[in-house]
C-alpha positions in Angstrom: -17.8 -1.3 -6.3 -14.0 -1.5 -6.7 -11.4 0.1 -4.7 -8.2 1.1 -6.5 -5.2 1.2 -4.4 -1.4 1.1 -4.2 1.2 -0.9 -2.5 4.4 0.8 -2.4 7.6 -1.3 -1.7 10.8 0.8 -1.2 14.0 -1.1 -1.9 17.7 -0.1 -1.7 20.7 -2.1 -1.9 18.5 -5.2 -1.4 16.9 -3.8 1.8 13.1 -3.4 1.9 11.9 -0.4 4.1 9.1 -1.6 6.3 6.6 0.3 8.9 5.3 -1.0 12.0 1.8 -0.1 12.9 1.3 1.9 15.9 -1.0 0.7 18.8 -4.4 1.7 18.7 -4.4 1.3 15.0 -5.8 -1.7 12.8 -3.2 -4.2 12.6 -1.1 -2.6 15.6 2.3 -4.2 16.1 2.4 -5.8 12.5 4.7 -4.8 9.7 3.4 -3.5 6.7 4.5 -1.5 3.5 3.3 1.9 2.3 0.2 2.2 0.1 -3.1 3.5 0.0 -6.2 4.5 -2.2 -5.7 6.0 -5.5 -7.4 9.4 -5.6 -9.9 10.4 -8.3 -7.8 11.4 -11.4 -4.5 10.1 -10.0 -2.4 7.5 -11.6 -0.8 4.6 -9.5 2.5 6.3 -9.8 1.3 9.5 -8.4 -0.4 7.8 -5.6 2.9 5.9 -4.7 4.8 9.3 -4.8 2.0 10.9 -2.6 2.0 8.1 -0.2 5.6 8.0 0.4 6.1 11.7 0.7 3.2 12.1 3.0 4.5 9.2 5.2 8.4 10.0 5.1 8.6 13.5 3.6 11.0 12.4 1.1 10.9 12.2 -2.9 11.4 9.0 -4.8 12.7 8.3 -8.2 13.2 5.1 -10.4 9.8 4.0 -9.7 8.9 0.6 -11.2 5.2 0.0 -11.7 3.9 -3.6 -11.4 0.5 -4.5 -13.0 -0.7 -6.8 -10.3 -4.3 -6.9 -9.3 -5.9 -8.8 -6.2 -9.7 -9.5 -5.7 -11.3 -10.2 -2.4 -14.3 -12.3 -2.2 -15.9 -9.8 0.7 -15.2 -6.5 2.0 -12.5 -6.0 4.4 -13.4 -5.4 7.9 -11.4 -4.8 11.3 -12.7 -8.1 12.5 -11.0 -10.3 9.9 -8.4 -10.5 7.1 -9.5 -10.5 3.6 -9.8 -13.6 1.7 -7.9 -13.6 -1.6 -9.8 -15.4 -4.3 -7.3 -14.5 -7.2 -4.0 -12.7 -7.8 
């Protein structure tokens, strides 16, 4: 079963906004971008807008969608990183 998700990179004046995972969460202390699963009936653009608003409570404009897909060889677990087989 495929999981459809977004990765939102917020760039302004050649600077990229990154988040640092809180202690106690998967990937604690590591930097990451916003993103998440695309809800049923939601477009990738709508998912990005929802994720950004949910995390920062601000609206975004000028969204550019990149059609880039990654497949993993096995489900992602909390014990090990995914193995990327094609991008």
